[in-house]
C-alpha positions in Angstrom: 4.7 -1.4 -11.7 2.6 1.5 -13.1 0.2 3.0 -10.5 -2.5 3.5 -13.2 -2.2 -0.1 -14.6 -2.5 -1.6 -11.1 -5.5 0.6 -10.3 -7.3 -0.4 -13.5 -6.7 -4.1 -12.9 -7.8 -3.7 -9.3 -11.1 -2.2 -10.4 -11.7 -5.2 -12.8 -10.9 -7.7 -10.0 -13.2 -5.9 -7.6 -16.1 -6.0 -10.2 -15.6 -9.8 -10.2 -16.3 -9.8 -6.5 -12.8 -10.1 -5.1 -11.7 -7.6 -2.5 -8.4 -5.8 -3.3 -6.1 -3.2 -1.8 -3.4 -1.3 -3.6 -0.1 -0.1 -2.1 1.0 3.2 -3.4 3.8 5.8 -3.1 1.9 8.2 -5.4 -1.6 8.6 -4.0 -2.6 11.3 -6.4 -2.3 8.8 -9.3 -3.9 6.0 -7.4 -6.9 8.3 -6.4 -7.3 9.4 -10.1 -7.8 5.9 -11.2 -10.6 5.4 -8.6 -9.4 2.3 -6.8 -11.7 0.9 -4.1 -9.1 1.0 -1.4 -5.4 1.7 -1.1 -2.6 2.2 1.4 -0.1 5.0 1.0 3.4 4.9 2.3 5.8 7.9 2.2 8.6 5.9 0.7 10.7 6.4 -2.4 9.3 5.3 -5.7 10.3 1.7 -6.3 10.5 0.8 -2.7 6.9 0.6 -1.3 7.7 -2.2 1.1 10.9 -0.7 2.4 14.5 -1.4 1.9 15.6 -4.3 -0.4 16.5 -7.4 1.6 14.8 -6.2 4.8 12.1 -8.9 5.1 11.0 -7.7 8.5 10.0 -4.3 7.0 8.3 -6.0 4.1 6.2 -8.2 6.4 5.3 -5.3 8.7 4.0 -3.2 5.8 2.3 -6.0 4.0 0.4 -6.9 7.2 -0.7 -3.3 7.6 -1.9 -3.2 4.0 -3.8 -6.5 4.2 -5.5 -5.4 7.4 -7.3 -2.7 5.3 -9.3 -5.4 3.6 -11.1 -5.9 6.9 -11.4 -2.3 8.1 -12.0 -0.1 5.0 -15.5 -0.1 3.7 -15.7 3.3 2.0 -15.0 3.1 -1.7 -12.1 5.2 -2.9 -10.4 5.3 0.5 -6.6 5.9 0.5 -5.3 5.2 4.0 -1.9 6.7 4.9 0.2 4.2 6.8 2.2 5.5 9.7 5.6 4.3 8.5 8.3 6.8 7.4 11.4 6.1 5.4 14.6 6.0 7.4 17.3 3.3 7.7 17.1 1.3 10.9 17.8 -2.1 12.3 14.9 -4.5 13.3 15.7 -4.3 17.0 14.9 -0.6 16.9 11.2 -1.2 16.4 8.8 -1.1 13.5 8.9 2.6 12.6 10.2 2.5 9.1 
């Protein structure tokens, strides 16, 4: 999905009083739209939650993103998540 479109929708939803958090692989675009809060992962475009079919990666990243709803109060914050792209098995840990 387009980073700009998501950011614009996110701002509308926030104005309605519903907290949101975006997940981005292009923070410069997300920042330019002025989203209230976002999580940045250094992953390839098209794979912000990790490798296809790796549900454990998806859950790990999604939990980290959703936790920002409770911890980020400063508008316009883009938080870089600690995950890095590399292929691995679940038993190796959560470093993606």
